[in-house]
C-alpha positions as CSV (number, residue, x, y, z in Angstrom):
1,M,-176.9,128.5,-181.6
2,G,-179.6,126.0,-182.1
3,V,-179.8,123.5,-185.0
4,K,-177.1,123.9,-187.8
5,I,-178.8,125.1,-191.0
6,E,-177.7,124.2,-194.5
7,K,-179.5,126.8,-196.5
8,A,-180.5,130.4,-195.9
9,L,-181.6,133.7,-197.7
10,Y,-178.7,136.0,-198.3
11,I,-179.8,139.5,-197.4
12,K,-177.6,141.4,-200.0
13,T,-178.9,139.5,-202.9
14,K,-182.3,138.3,-201.5
15,K,-181.5,134.8,-202.9
16,M,-181.4,131.5,-201.4
17,M,-177.9,130.2,-200.8
18,T,-176.5,126.8,-199.6
19,N,-173.8,126.4,-197.0
20,I,-171.5,125.2,-199.8
21,E,-172.1,128.3,-201.9
22,A,-171.6,130.6,-199.0
23,D,-168.4,128.9,-198.1
24,K,-167.1,129.3,-201.8
25,H,-167.8,133.0,-201.6
26,E,-166.1,133.4,-198.3
27,L,-169.1,134.9,-196.6
28,N,-168.0,134.2,-193.0
29,G,-169.9,136.4,-190.6
30,E,-172.3,137.8,-193.3
31,K,-176.0,138.3,-192.5
32,F,-178.6,135.8,-193.7
33,I,-182.3,135.1,-193.0
34,C,-183.9,131.8,-192.0
35,P,-186.0,130.6,-194.9
36,Y,-188.8,129.5,-192.7
37,C,-189.3,132.3,-189.9
38,K,-187.1,135.1,-191.3
39,T,-185.1,135.5,-188.1
40,E,-181.5,136.8,-188.7
41,L,-178.7,134.2,-189.1
42,T,-175.0,134.5,-189.6
43,F,-172.7,132.2,-191.3
44,R,-169.6,130.1,-190.2
45,R,-167.2,128.9,-192.8
46,S,-165.8,125.3,-193.0
47,G,-163.5,124.5,-190.2
48,K,-160.6,122.1,-189.6
49,R,-160.4,119.4,-187.0
50,Q,-156.9,118.2,-186.4
51,L,-156.8,114.3,-186.1
52,E,-153.9,112.1,-185.3
53,N,-152.5,112.1,-188.9
54,R,-154.5,114.6,-190.9
55,L,-156.9,117.5,-190.9
56,I,-160.6,117.0,-191.3
57,P,-162.5,119.8,-193.0
58,I,-165.9,120.2,-191.3
59,L,-168.9,121.4,-193.2
60,P,-169.9,125.1,-193.0
61,Y,-173.3,126.1,-191.7
62,F,-175.7,128.9,-190.8
63,Y,-176.7,129.6,-187.3
64,L,-178.7,131.9,-185.1
65,K,-177.3,135.4,-184.5
66,Q,-176.7,135.7,-180.7
67,G,-179.9,136.7,-178.9
68,N,-182.2,135.6,-181.6
69,E,-184.6,132.6,-181.5
70,H,-186.4,130.8,-184.3
71,G,-190.2,131.3,-184.6
72,R,-192.3,128.9,-182.7
73,N,-193.3,126.9,-185.7
74,C,-190.0,127.2,-187.6
75,E,-188.5,124.1,-189.1
76,Y,-185.4,124.9,-187.2
77,N,-186.8,125.8,-183.8
78,T,-185.1,123.5,-181.2
79,F,-188.0,123.2,-178.8
80,G,-190.4,122.7,-181.8
81,K,-188.4,119.6,-182.9
82,I,-188.4,118.4,-179.3
83,E,-192.2,118.7,-179.2
84,I,-192.4,116.6,-182.4
85,L,-190.4,113.9,-180.7
86,A,-192.7,114.2,-177.7
87,R,-195.7,113.6,-179.9
88,K,-194.1,110.5,-181.2
89,A,-193.6,109.3,-177.6
90,M,-197.0,110.4,-176.3
91,N,-197.8,106.8,-175.3
92,L,-194.5,106.4,-173.6
93,K,-195.5,108.3,-170.5
94,D,-192.8,106.7,-168.3
95,F,-190.1,107.8,-170.8
96,M,-190.8,111.4,-171.6
97,E,-192.7,114.1,-169.5
98,K,-193.4,117.7,-169.9
99,K,-192.0,119.6,-166.9
100,K,-192.5,123.3,-168.0
101,P,-194.2,125.0,-170.9
102,D,-190.9,124.9,-172.7
103,Q,-189.1,121.9,-171.2
104,Y,-189.4,118.1,-171.3
105,A,-187.6,115.5,-169.3
106,I,-186.3,112.0,-170.3
107,R,-186.1,109.1,-167.9
108,M,-183.0,107.4,-168.9
109,Q,-183.6,104.3,-166.6
110,V,-186.3,103.3,-169.1
111,V,-183.8,103.6,-171.9
112,K,-181.3,101.3,-170.0
113,Q,-184.1,98.8,-169.5
114,A,-185.0,98.8,-173.1
115,M,-181.4,98.1,-174.1
116,E,-181.4,94.8,-172.1
117,E,-184.1,93.4,-174.4
118,P,-183.2,91.0,-177.2
119,P,-181.8,92.9,-180.4
120,E,-183.6,93.7,-183.7
121,E,-184.8,91.4,-186.3
122,E,-184.2,91.7,-190.0
123,E,-186.7,91.7,-192.8
124,D,-186.1,91.3,-196.6
125,V,-187.9,94.0,-198.6
126,R,-188.3,93.0,-202.2
127,T,-189.2,95.5,-204.8
128,A,-189.5,95.6,-208.6
129,D,-186.9,97.4,-210.5
130,S,-187.7,100.9,-212.2
131,K,-189.2,99.2,-215.2
132,G,-191.5,97.0,-213.1
133,K,-189.5,93.9,-214.0
134,G,-187.6,91.6,-211.7
135,V,-187.3,91.6,-208.0
136,T,-184.4,93.0,-206.0
137,A,-183.8,92.4,-202.3
138,S,-182.8,95.0,-199.8
139,K,-182.5,94.9,-196.0
140,N,-184.8,96.7,-193.6
141,Y,-183.8,96.8,-190.0
142,K,-186.5,97.1,-187.4
143,N,-186.4,97.1,-183.6
144,S,-188.3,94.3,-181.9
145,G,-189.5,93.9,-178.4
146,T,-192.0,95.8,-176.2
147,M,-189.4,98.3,-175.2
148,A,-188.2,99.0,-178.8
149,P,-190.1,102.4,-179.1
150,Y,-188.0,103.8,-176.2
151,L,-184.9,103.1,-178.0
152,S,-186.2,104.6,-181.3
153,R,-187.2,107.9,-179.4
154,M,-183.8,108.1,-177.7
155,K,-182.1,107.7,-181.1
156,D,-184.2,110.6,-182.4
157,I,-182.9,112.8,-179.5
158,M,-179.3,111.7,-180.1
159,I,-179.7,112.6,-183.8
160,L,-181.1,116.0,-182.9
161,R,-178.2,116.7,-180.6
162,S,-175.8,115.7,-183.3
163,K,-177.1,118.5,-185.4
164,M,-176.1,121.1,-182.8
165,E,-172.7,122.4,-181.9
166,K,-172.8,122.1,-178.1
167,N,-174.9,120.8,-175.3
168,D,-176.0,124.2,-174.2
169,D,-178.1,124.3,-177.4
170,I,-180.5,121.6,-176.1
171,R,-180.1,121.5,-172.3
172,K,-182.6,124.4,-171.9
173,Y,-185.4,122.4,-173.4
174,L,-184.6,118.8,-172.5
175,K,-183.8,117.6,-169.1
176,L,-182.1,114.3,-168.4
177,E,-183.1,112.2,-165.4
178,Y,-181.9,108.8,-164.1
179,K,-183.8,107.3,-161.2
180,G,-185.0,110.7,-160.0
181,R,-181.6,112.4,-160.3
182,T,-180.8,115.1,-162.8
183,V,-178.0,114.2,-165.2
184,N,-176.2,117.1,-166.8
185,W,-175.9,117.0,-170.6
186,D,-172.1,117.2,-170.2
187,K,-172.2,113.9,-168.2
188,F,-174.2,112.1,-171.1
189,Y,-173.1,113.4,-174.5
190,F,-169.3,113.4,-175.0
191,G,-167.1,114.3,-177.9
192,P,-165.9,114.7,-180.5
193,D,-163.2,116.9,-179.1
194,N,-160.3,115.7,-176.9
195,M,-161.3,117.5,-173.7
196,S,-164.8,116.2,-173.7
197,L,-163.7,112.6,-174.0
198,L,-161.1,113.1,-171.3
199,D,-164.0,114.4,-169.0
200,L,-165.7,111.1,-169.9
201,S,-162.7,109.1,-168.7
202,K,-162.4,111.0,-165.5
203,Y,-166.1,111.0,-164.8
204,F,-166.5,107.3,-165.0
205,R,-163.1,106.4,-163.3
206,N,-164.2,108.6,-160.3
207,N,-167.7,107.3,-160.3
208,T,-167.4,103.6,-161.0
209,E,-170.9,102.8,-159.8
210,L,-172.6,105.1,-162.3
211,E,-175.1,103.2,-164.5
212,H,-176.9,105.9,-166.5
213,P,-176.5,105.7,-170.5
214,I,-173.9,107.9,-172.2
215,C,-173.5,109.0,-175.8
216,I,-170.2,109.3,-177.6
217,E,-169.7,111.2,-180.9
218,G,-166.6,110.8,-183.2
219,I,-165.4,109.7,-186.6
220,I,-164.8,105.9,-187.4
221,K,-161.2,105.3,-188.6
222,K,-161.5,101.6,-189.2
223,Y,-163.0,98.4,-187.9
224,I,-161.3,95.2,-187.0
225,E,-162.4,91.6,-186.0
226,K,-161.1,90.7,-182.6
227,K,-161.7,88.0,-179.8
228,D,-162.2,88.6,-176.1
229,K,-160.6,86.5,-173.3
230,R,-163.2,83.8,-173.7
231,G,-162.5,83.4,-177.4
232,K,-165.7,85.1,-178.4
233,T,-165.5,87.2,-181.7
234,Y,-166.6,90.8,-181.8
235,Y,-166.1,93.8,-184.2
236,S,-164.5,96.9,-182.8
237,F,-165.2,100.2,-184.6
238,I,-162.2,102.4,-183.7
239,L,-162.6,106.1,-183.7
240,E,-160.1,108.5,-185.0
241,K,-157.8,110.1,-182.3
242,T,-157.5,113.9,-182.0
243,T,-154.1,115.5,-182.0
244,V,-153.0,116.2,-178.4
245,K,-150.1,118.7,-177.8
246,D,-150.9,119.7,-174.2
247,I,-148.6,118.1,-171.5
248,D,-149.4,117.6,-167.9
249,A,-147.1,118.4,-164.9
250,G,-145.7,114.8,-165.2
251,G,-144.8,115.3,-168.9
252,F,-147.6,113.2,-170.3
253,R,-149.9,113.9,-173.2
254,H,-153.5,112.5,-172.4
255,I,-155.0,110.9,-175.5
256,P,-158.5,109.4,-175.7
257,C,-158.7,106.0,-177.6
258,V,-162.5,105.3,-178.2
259,S,-164.1,102.2,-179.8
260,V,-167.7,101.1,-180.3
261,N,-167.8,97.3,-180.0
262,V,-170.4,94.7,-181.2
263,Y,-170.4,91.0,-180.6
264,E,-170.7,88.8,-183.8
265,G,-174.0,87.5,-182.7
266,Y,-175.6,90.8,-183.6
267,G,-174.9,90.3,-187.3
268,K,-177.6,92.7,-188.5
269,L,-176.2,95.5,-186.5
270,I,-172.6,94.8,-187.8
271,E,-173.8,94.7,-191.4
272,Y,-175.7,98.0,-190.9
273,M,-172.5,99.7,-189.5
274,K,-170.3,98.2,-192.2
275,D,-172.8,99.3,-195.0
276,N,-172.8,103.0,-193.7
277,Y,-169.0,103.0,-193.3
278,K,-168.5,101.9,-196.9
279,K,-170.9,104.7,-198.0
280,H,-168.5,107.1,-196.2
281,N,-170.9,107.7,-193.3
282,K,-168.1,107.4,-190.9
283,Q,-169.2,110.1,-188.3
284,I,-170.9,108.3,-185.5
285,V,-173.0,109.0,-182.4
286,A,-173.8,105.9,-180.3
287,Y,-175.3,105.5,-176.8
288,G,-174.9,102.7,-174.4
289,H,-174.2,102.2,-170.7
290,N,-171.4,101.2,-168.3
291,P,-168.5,102.3,-170.5
292,Y,-165.2,100.5,-170.0
293,V,-162.6,103.1,-169.3
294,K,-158.8,102.2,-168.4
295,V,-155.8,104.4,-168.6
296,N,-152.4,102.9,-169.8
297,P,-149.0,104.6,-170.4
298,S,-147.4,104.5,-173.9
299,S,-144.4,102.4,-174.4
300,D,-142.1,105.4,-174.5
301,N,-143.7,106.7,-171.2
302,T,-144.5,110.1,-172.9
303,A,-148.4,109.7,-173.2
304,K,-151.3,108.2,-171.3
305,F,-154.0,106.5,-173.4
306,H,-157.5,106.7,-172.1
307,N,-159.1,103.6,-173.5
308,I,-162.9,104.1,-173.6
309,T,-165.2,101.5,-175.0
310,I,-169.0,101.1,-175.2
311,W,-170.9,98.0,-176.4
312,I,-174.1,98.2,-178.4
313,N,-176.4,95.6,-179.8
314,R,-179.2,97.5,-181.7
315,T,-179.3,99.8,-184.7
316,A,-181.4,102.2,-182.6
317,Q,-178.2,102.8,-180.5
318,V,-176.2,104.3,-183.3
319,H,-176.4,107.0,-185.9
320,L,-173.9,107.2,-188.9
321,F,-173.6,110.2,-191.0
322,N,-171.3,112.4,-193.1
323,D,-170.6,116.0,-192.0
324,V,-167.3,116.5,-194.0
325,Y,-166.4,117.4,-197.5
326,E,-166.5,114.3,-199.8
327,N,-162.9,114.8,-201.1
328,L,-161.8,113.7,-197.7
329,F,-162.7,110.2,-198.5
330,E,-160.6,110.0,-201.6
331,E,-158.2,107.2,-201.0
């Protein structure tokens, strides 16, 4: 599958076409060519993701025909993108290591250590307007601390994975390690589908001493201000629930309820997330460690809610984007 592609050359017309144009012409399954390396692609029309109360239309995309690979220097070559990230991390030898000619390894214990440093600082960036008059202020977020580069590189990897359909598209080229032990990608990157998040719940409830970082993907439904048991304020960014129809032997539906939480002391991160949410960048991938997982029955005893929470404190731990049609967000 590889990286999802948004434009390709249509074989029949020999003209470039965007994913939106191909969707309008209902070209599902038609043959296309990669604009960079000319390998054969096919097209997948926009899909639907059933959420709790509505359908989400997911953007269409071009992808590799089965058995094909992008050229070594192609813009969409997965390993090529990983090598670019490796060059950025060339001075972080305790973080990323080349294991084979076509495989790197990430040491996630270094990422966990980096998350324990103080959070980022904020700078005001002042620029003149388009006519060269006046000064406007905008905010630029930067990571501080000696371990900050590790978090930035981990975010790059998280963003790359978010552009792929499944973990299999990256696991061949990038190995995950934690304290000398290999961590399967299916035990690191969870979501956005229901079964993946239920796997997360089961994995961490059955292995309570696990400490390696995890990543969650989903769509932010809303955010609310709350207080913990000590009276400390935090913001909870609550993800959309998926529709669950399957019933277990006991008559229960199992429903993941996921939230990404931030304490009020990390004001820059909260503002960053709020700003993106208001711009309709509601799809989220975020990584943290030691997720809170607890299962509670519903009041009518027909469902079990798998409450899953991760806490973050840096912008390098979260990526917000928009991968659905814009008319979805019309209120």
